[in-house]
BADRENLUM-325877 format. One record per residue: residue in three letters; chain; x, y, z of N, C-alpha, C in turn. Coordinates in steps of 0.05 Angstrom, whole numbers, plus 5000, padded with zeros to 4 digits. Atoms other than C-alpha are relative to their C-alpha. Layout:
<aa->ALA; ch->A; neast->X; nnorth->Y; nup->Z; caeast->X; canorth->Y; caup->Z; ceast->X; cnorth->Y; cup->Z> .
...
This chain:
<aa->UNK; ch->A; neast->5027; nnorth->5009; nup->5006; caeast->6073; canorth->5305; caup->9403; ceast->4988; cnorth->4990; cup->5027> .
<aa->UNK; ch->A; neast->5013; nnorth->5009; nup->4976; caeast->6024; canorth->5294; caup->9460; ceast->4980; cnorth->4978; cup->4993> .
<aa->UNK; ch->A; neast->5018; nnorth->5022; nup->5004; caeast->5989; canorth->5227; caup->9462; ceast->4985; cnorth->4995; cup->5025> .
<aa->UNK; ch->A; neast->5017; nnorth->5005; nup->4976; caeast->5931; canorth->5216; caup->9509; ceast->4985; cnorth->4973; cup->4996> .
<aa->UNK; ch->A; neast->5014; nnorth->5025; nup->5001; caeast->5903; canorth->5147; caup->9524; ceast->4979; cnorth->5000; cup->5021> .
<aa->UNK; ch->A; neast->5022; nnorth->5001; nup->4982; caeast->5837; canorth->5134; caup->9558; ceast->4996; cnorth->4971; cup->5010> .
<aa->UNK; ch->A; neast->5004; nnorth->5026; nup->4988; caeast->5824; canorth->5075; caup->9605; ceast->4975; cnorth->5002; cup->5018> .
<aa->UNK; ch->A; neast->5023; nnorth->5002; nup->4982; caeast->5760; canorth->5054; caup->9640; ceast->5009; cnorth->4986; cup->5026> .
<aa->UNK; ch->A; neast->4992; nnorth->5012; nup->4975; caeast->5774; canorth->5040; caup->9714; ceast->4978; cnorth->5006; cup->5021> .
<aa->UNK; ch->A; neast->5021; nnorth->4998; nup->4980; caeast->5733; canorth->5035; caup->9777; ceast->5010; cnorth->5014; cup->5026> .
<aa->UNK; ch->A; neast->4990; nnorth->4986; nup->4976; caeast->5774; canorth->5078; caup->9826; ceast->5002; cnorth->5030; cup->4994> .
<aa->UNK; ch->A; neast->4999; nnorth->4971; nup->5003; caeast->5789; canorth->5152; caup->9835; ceast->5018; cnorth->5008; cup->4976> .
<aa->UNK; ch->A; neast->4984; nnorth->4991; nup->5022; caeast->5821; canorth->5194; caup->9780; ceast->5029; cnorth->5004; cup->5007> .
<aa->UNK; ch->A; neast->4971; nnorth->4998; nup->4996; caeast->5896; canorth->5195; caup->9772; ceast->5012; cnorth->5014; cup->4976> .
<aa->UNK; ch->A; neast->4986; nnorth->4988; nup->5022; caeast->5941; canorth->5239; caup->9730; ceast->5030; cnorth->4998; cup->5006> .
<aa->UNK; ch->A; neast->4972; nnorth->5005; nup->4997; caeast->6015; canorth->5224; caup->9719; ceast->5015; cnorth->5011; cup->4976> .
<aa->UNK; ch->A; neast->4984; nnorth->4989; nup->5021; caeast->6069; canorth->5260; caup->9679; ceast->5028; cnorth->4988; cup->5002> .
<aa->UNK; ch->A; neast->4973; nnorth->5010; nup->5000; caeast->6137; canorth->5232; caup->9658; ceast->5015; cnorth->5011; cup->4976> .
<aa->UNK; ch->A; neast->4983; nnorth->4991; nup->5022; caeast->6195; canorth->5256; caup->9615; ceast->5022; cnorth->4979; cup->4996> .
<aa->UNK; ch->A; neast->4980; nnorth->5021; nup->5005; caeast->6238; canorth->5203; caup->9582; ceast->5015; cnorth->5008; cup->4974> .
<aa->UNK; ch->A; neast->4983; nnorth->4993; nup->5024; caeast->6296; canorth->5221; caup->9534; ceast->4990; cnorth->5024; cup->4984> .
<aa->UNK; ch->A; neast->5010; nnorth->4976; nup->5014; caeast->6267; canorth->5289; caup->9518; ceast->4971; cnorth->4999; cup->4991> .
<aa->UNK; ch->A; neast->5028; nnorth->5002; nup->5008; caeast->6197; canorth->5262; caup->9504; ceast->4983; cnorth->5004; cup->5025> .
<aa->UNK; ch->A; neast->5018; nnorth->4994; nup->4978; caeast->6140; canorth->5285; caup->9548; ceast->4976; cnorth->4981; cup->4998> .
<aa->UNK; ch->A; neast->5023; nnorth->5018; nup->4999; caeast->6088; canorth->5233; caup->9567; ceast->4981; cnorth->5009; cup->5021> .
<aa->UNK; ch->A; neast->5020; nnorth->4993; nup->4980; caeast->6024; canorth->5250; caup->9602; ceast->4978; cnorth->4978; cup->4999> .
<aa->UNK; ch->A; neast->5020; nnorth->5021; nup->4998; caeast->5979; canorth->5194; caup->9625; ceast->4976; cnorth->5010; cup->5016> .
<aa->UNK; ch->A; neast->5024; nnorth->4991; nup->4987; caeast->5908; canorth->5212; caup->9642; ceast->4981; cnorth->4977; cup->5002> .
<aa->UNK; ch->A; neast->5019; nnorth->5022; nup->4995; caeast->5862; canorth->5160; caup->9672; ceast->4973; cnorth->5011; cup->5008> .
<aa->UNK; ch->A; neast->5027; nnorth->4992; nup->4994; caeast->5788; canorth->5171; caup->9672; ceast->4985; cnorth->4976; cup->5013> .
<aa->UNK; ch->A; neast->5013; nnorth->5022; nup->4986; caeast->5750; canorth->5129; caup->9722; ceast->4970; cnorth->5006; cup->5001> .
<aa->UNK; ch->A; neast->5029; nnorth->4996; nup->5002; caeast->5676; canorth->5118; caup->9716; ceast->4985; cnorth->4984; cup->5020> .
<aa->UNK; ch->A; neast->5017; nnorth->5015; nup->4983; caeast->5621; canorth->5097; caup->9762; ceast->4972; cnorth->4998; cup->4988> .
<aa->UNK; ch->A; neast->5026; nnorth->5002; nup->5015; caeast->5566; canorth->5096; caup->9709; ceast->5004; cnorth->4983; cup->4975> .
<aa->UNK; ch->A; neast->4999; nnorth->5017; nup->5024; caeast->5549; canorth->5052; caup->9650; ceast->4983; cnorth->5013; cup->4978> .
<aa->UNK; ch->A; neast->5017; nnorth->4992; nup->5023; caeast->5522; canorth->5065; caup->9580; ceast->4987; cnorth->4974; cup->4991> .
<aa->UNK; ch->A; neast->5015; nnorth->5023; nup->5008; caeast->5467; canorth->5015; caup->9566; ceast->4995; cnorth->5001; cup->4969> .
<aa->UNK; ch->A; neast->5002; nnorth->5000; nup->5029; caeast->5464; canorth->4995; caup->9492; ceast->4971; cnorth->5003; cup->4990> .
<aa->UNK; ch->A; neast->5025; nnorth->4999; nup->5014; caeast->5407; canorth->5010; caup->9444; ceast->4995; cnorth->4972; cup->4989> .
<aa->UNK; ch->A; neast->5007; nnorth->5026; nup->5011; caeast->5370; canorth->4946; caup->9424; ceast->4977; cnorth->5004; cup->4980> .
<aa->UNK; ch->A; neast->5021; nnorth->4998; nup->5019; caeast->5329; canorth->4943; caup->9360; ceast->4975; cnorth->4985; cup->5009> .
<aa->UNK; ch->A; neast->5026; nnorth->5012; nup->4995; caeast->5255; canorth->4926; caup->9368; ceast->4995; cnorth->4996; cup->5030> .
<aa->UNK; ch->A; neast->5004; nnorth->5002; nup->4972; caeast->5257; canorth->4937; caup->9443; ceast->4999; cnorth->5027; cup->5013> .
<aa->UNK; ch->A; neast->4999; nnorth->4976; nup->4983; caeast->5244; canorth->4989; caup->9497; ceast->5017; cnorth->4992; cup->5024> .
<aa->UNK; ch->A; neast->4983; nnorth->5006; nup->4976; caeast->5291; canorth->4994; caup->9557; ceast->4990; cnorth->5016; cup->5023> .
<aa->UNK; ch->A; neast->5008; nnorth->4987; nup->4975; caeast->5272; canorth->5010; caup->9628; ceast->5025; cnorth->5003; cup->5017> .
<aa->UNK; ch->A; neast->4977; nnorth->4994; nup->4984; caeast->5329; canorth->5044; caup->9666; ceast->4993; cnorth->5023; cup->5019> .
<aa->UNK; ch->A; neast->5005; nnorth->4979; nup->4980; caeast->5323; canorth->5084; caup->9730; ceast->5025; cnorth->5017; cup->5003> .
<aa->UNK; ch->A; neast->4974; nnorth->4986; nup->4998; caeast->5397; canorth->5103; caup->9736; ceast->5021; cnorth->4983; cup->4987> .
<aa->UNK; ch->A; neast->4978; nnorth->5014; nup->5013; caeast->5462; canorth->5084; caup->9703; ceast->5024; cnorth->4995; cup->5019> .
<aa->UNK; ch->A; neast->4979; nnorth->5003; nup->4980; caeast->5502; canorth->5078; caup->9768; ceast->5007; cnorth->4970; cup->5004> .
<aa->UNK; ch->A; neast->4992; nnorth->5028; nup->4994; caeast->5540; canorth->5016; caup->9791; ceast->4978; cnorth->4986; cup->5016> .
<aa->UNK; ch->A; neast->5020; nnorth->5016; nup->4987; caeast->5492; canorth->4961; caup->9811; ceast->4972; cnorth->5003; cup->4988> .
<aa->UNK; ch->A; neast->5027; nnorth->4996; nup->5012; caeast->5433; canorth->4988; caup->9770; ceast->4996; cnorth->4981; cup->4977> .
<aa->UNK; ch->A; neast->5008; nnorth->5018; nup->5021; caeast->5396; canorth->4946; caup->9719; ceast->4986; cnorth->5014; cup->4977> .
<aa->UNK; ch->A; neast->5016; nnorth->4992; nup->5023; caeast->5370; canorth->4958; caup->9649; ceast->4984; cnorth->4976; cup->4992> .
<aa->UNK; ch->A; neast->5017; nnorth->5022; nup->5007; caeast->5311; canorth->4914; caup->9633; ceast->4987; cnorth->5007; cup->4973> .
<aa->UNK; ch->A; neast->5010; nnorth->4996; nup->5027; caeast->5294; canorth->4907; caup->9559; ceast->4974; cnorth->4984; cup->4996> .
<aa->UNK; ch->A; neast->5025; nnorth->5013; nup->5007; caeast->5224; canorth->4890; caup->9534; ceast->4996; cnorth->5002; cup->4970> .
<aa->UNK; ch->A; neast->5004; nnorth->5001; nup->5029; caeast->5213; canorth->4867; caup->9463; ceast->4973; cnorth->5012; cup->4992> .
<aa->UNK; ch->A; neast->5025; nnorth->4988; nup->5010; caeast->5160; canorth->4905; caup->9423; ceast->4982; cnorth->4977; cup->4991> .
<aa->UNK; ch->A; neast->5019; nnorth->5020; nup->5009; caeast->5097; canorth->4868; caup->9403; ceast->5008; cnorth->4989; cup->4972> .
<aa->UNK; ch->A; neast->4993; nnorth->5012; nup->5025; caeast->5111; canorth->4818; caup->9347; ceast->5029; cnorth->4991; cup->4999> .
<aa->UNK; ch->A; neast->4972; nnorth->5008; nup->4998; caeast->5183; canorth->4807; caup->9369; ceast->5005; cnorth->4983; cup->5025> .
<aa->UNK; ch->A; neast->4994; nnorth->5018; nup->4978; caeast->5212; canorth->4753; caup->9414; ceast->5028; cnorth->5005; cup->5010> .
<aa->UNK; ch->A; neast->4974; nnorth->4999; nup->4988; caeast->5271; canorth->4754; caup->9461; ceast->5016; cnorth->4975; cup->4992> .
<aa->UNK; ch->A; neast->4985; nnorth->5023; nup->5010; caeast->5325; canorth->4710; caup->9429; ceast->5025; cnorth->4995; cup->5018> .
<aa->UNK; ch->A; neast->4978; nnorth->5004; nup->4982; caeast->5376; canorth->4716; caup->9486; ceast->4990; cnorth->4989; cup->5026> .
<aa->UNK; ch->A; neast->5009; nnorth->5013; nup->4975; caeast->5374; canorth->4680; caup->9554; ceast->4987; cnorth->5019; cup->5020> .
<aa->UNK; ch->A; neast->5010; nnorth->4981; nup->4981; caeast->5359; canorth->4744; caup->9593; ceast->4995; cnorth->5027; cup->4987> .
<aa->UNK; ch->A; neast->5006; nnorth->4974; nup->5011; caeast->5331; canorth->4813; caup->9582; ceast->5012; cnorth->5022; cup->5018> .
<aa->UNK; ch->A; neast->4990; nnorth->4981; nup->4980; caeast->5371; canorth->4847; caup->9638; ceast->5031; cnorth->5003; cup->4998> .
<aa->UNK; ch->A; neast->4971; nnorth->4994; nup->4998; caeast->5440; canorth->4881; caup->9639; ceast->5004; cnorth->5014; cup->5026> .
<aa->UNK; ch->A; neast->4993; nnorth->4987; nup->4974; caeast->5473; canorth->4902; caup->9704; ceast->5026; cnorth->5016; cup->4997> .
<aa->UNK; ch->A; neast->4977; nnorth->4982; nup->5000; caeast->5522; canorth->4960; caup->9712; ceast->5020; cnorth->4991; cup->5021> .
<aa->UNK; ch->A; neast->4978; nnorth->5009; nup->4982; caeast->5589; canorth->4937; caup->9742; ceast->5020; cnorth->5023; cup->5003> .
<aa->UNK; ch->A; neast->4979; nnorth->4980; nup->4997; caeast->5647; canorth->4978; caup->9769; ceast->5017; cnorth->5002; cup->4975> .
<aa->UNK; ch->A; neast->4984; nnorth->4995; nup->5024; caeast->5688; canorth->5009; caup->9714; ceast->4984; cnorth->5006; cup->4975> .
<aa->UNK; ch->A; neast->5017; nnorth->4995; nup->5024; caeast->5628; canorth->5020; caup->9668; ceast->4995; cnorth->4975; cup->4984> .
<aa->UNK; ch->A; neast->5005; nnorth->5025; nup->5015; caeast->5626; canorth->4947; caup->9646; ceast->4972; cnorth->4990; cup->5006> .
<aa->UNK; ch->A; neast->5027; nnorth->5011; nup->4998; caeast->5561; canorth->4909; caup->9636; ceast->5002; cnorth->4970; cup->5005> .
<aa->UNK; ch->A; neast->5002; nnorth->5029; nup->4995; caeast->5543; canorth->4841; caup->9664; ceast->4975; cnorth->4990; cup->4986> .
<aa->UNK; ch->A; neast->5023; nnorth->5011; nup->5015; caeast->5499; canorth->4801; caup->9618; ceast->5006; cnorth->5001; cup->4970> .
<aa->UNK; ch->A; neast->4999; nnorth->5000; nup->5029; caeast->5488; canorth->4789; caup->9544; ceast->4981; cnorth->5021; cup->4990> .
<aa->UNK; ch->A; neast->5019; nnorth->4980; nup->5011; caeast->5459; canorth->4846; caup->9504; ceast->4976; cnorth->4986; cup->4987> .
<aa->UNK; ch->A; neast->5024; nnorth->5013; nup->5010; caeast->5387; canorth->4826; caup->9490; ceast->4997; cnorth->5004; cup->4970> .
<aa->UNK; ch->A; neast->5007; nnorth->4999; nup->5028; caeast->5364; canorth->4811; caup->9419; ceast->4971; cnorth->4995; cup->4998> .
<aa->UNK; ch->A; neast->5029; nnorth->5003; nup->5005; caeast->5292; canorth->4821; caup->9399; ceast->4996; cnorth->4998; cup->4969> .
<aa->UNK; ch->A; neast->5003; nnorth->5004; nup->5029; caeast->5273; canorth->4793; caup->9331; ceast->4974; cnorth->4984; cup->4995> .
<aa->UNK; ch->A; neast->5024; nnorth->5015; nup->5006; caeast->5216; canorth->4759; caup->9295; ceast->5005; cnorth->4970; cup->5006> .
<aa->UNK; ch->A; neast->4996; nnorth->5029; nup->4993; caeast->5203; canorth->4687; caup->9317; ceast->5005; cnorth->4982; cup->4976> .
């Protein structure tokens, strides 16, 4: 049986194969330099690029208020996001 595991990392791709006691293990690491910014209800998002260091700025639609401390998420190495996902809701 072949089992593949996926990991988010911030360096180049690596592929490694090992055989232990007749079992074949193949480790495939996928490294990313882009982020997926989340969808936020009742908001529009302004994103120029999803590369490391880029920002997504969320703007609540009319009639909704920002309930989180900030409206910006930043793309970090490894595809992680810095910041709290914004929440737009009725006041």
